[in-house]
C-alpha positions as CSV (number, residue, x, y, z in Angstrom):
1,M,98.2,110.5,-3.3
2,V,94.9,111.5,-3.0
3,S,95.0,110.4,1.1
4,S,98.1,113.2,1.9
5,L,95.9,115.4,-1.1
6,R,93.5,115.8,1.4
7,D,94.6,114.3,4.3
8,R,92.6,111.8,5.2
9,P,92.9,108.2,5.8
10,L,92.1,105.2,3.1
11,P,88.7,103.1,3.9
12,H,90.5,100.7,6.1
13,D,89.1,97.8,3.2
14,L,90.1,99.6,0.1
15,V,93.3,98.1,-1.9
16,V,95.1,100.5,-4.4
17,F,97.8,99.3,-7.4
18,G,99.1,99.9,-9.7
19,E,102.0,102.4,-11.6
20,V,101.8,106.6,-12.4
21,G,103.2,107.6,-15.1
22,L,104.9,111.1,-15.6
23,S,101.7,112.3,-17.8
24,G,98.6,109.9,-15.5
25,E,98.1,107.1,-17.0
26,I,97.5,103.9,-14.1
27,R,100.2,101.0,-16.0
28,P,99.6,97.7,-15.2
29,V,101.8,95.4,-12.4
30,P,103.3,92.1,-12.7
31,S,101.1,89.7,-10.4
32,G,97.5,91.6,-10.1
33,Q,95.4,88.3,-10.1
34,E,97.4,87.8,-7.0
35,R,98.2,90.7,-5.4
36,I,93.9,90.7,-5.4
37,S,93.5,87.7,-4.2
38,E,95.7,88.1,-1.4
39,A,94.5,91.2,-0.3
40,A,90.4,89.3,-0.2
41,K,92.3,87.1,2.3
42,H,93.9,89.9,3.7
43,G,89.8,91.0,4.8
44,F,90.3,93.8,1.8
45,R,86.9,94.0,0.2
46,R,87.4,96.9,-2.0
47,A,90.0,97.5,-4.6
48,I,90.8,100.7,-7.1
49,V,93.9,99.4,-9.7
50,P,94.7,99.6,-13.3
51,A,92.7,98.8,-15.6
52,A,94.5,96.6,-16.8
53,N,94.5,93.8,-14.2
54,V,91.0,93.9,-13.3
55,P,90.0,90.2,-13.6
56,K,88.1,87.8,-14.7
57,K,87.5,85.9,-12.0
58,V,87.2,88.9,-8.9
59,P,87.3,86.9,-5.5
60,E,83.4,86.8,-4.2
61,G,82.5,89.7,-1.9
62,M,85.0,91.8,-3.6
63,Q,84.2,94.9,-5.9
64,I,87.3,96.0,-8.2
65,F,87.3,99.1,-10.2
66,G,89.7,99.9,-12.3
67,V,91.1,102.9,-14.1
68,K,93.5,104.0,-16.8
69,K,94.1,107.8,-15.6
70,A,95.4,109.3,-12.0
71,C,92.1,112.1,-12.5
72,G,90.1,109.0,-12.7
73,C,91.1,107.2,-9.6
74,A,90.5,110.1,-7.8
75,K,87.3,110.6,-9.2
76,R,86.5,106.3,-8.7
77,F,87.7,107.5,-4.8
78,W,85.7,110.8,-3.8
79,T,82.8,109.7,-5.1
80,T,82.5,106.1,-3.6
81,Y,84.0,106.8,-0.4
82,N,82.9,110.4,0.7
């Protein structure tokens, strides 16, 4: 959403997943650990995920940022990547 709003692409090494609720909460999704592991295998090095999906074991070389609200995701994105 932020990428579209600002008309700027996401960084090539960033993966983002989660479900956005009507009040802006970022809900966890099934198989979060597996999604992150697969993303790491495909060369992604950073991930913005629902706070509840932050894995106990982070794949080597990856940074994981957990967010609870869509505004937190937007802040994390623009603070980290601009």
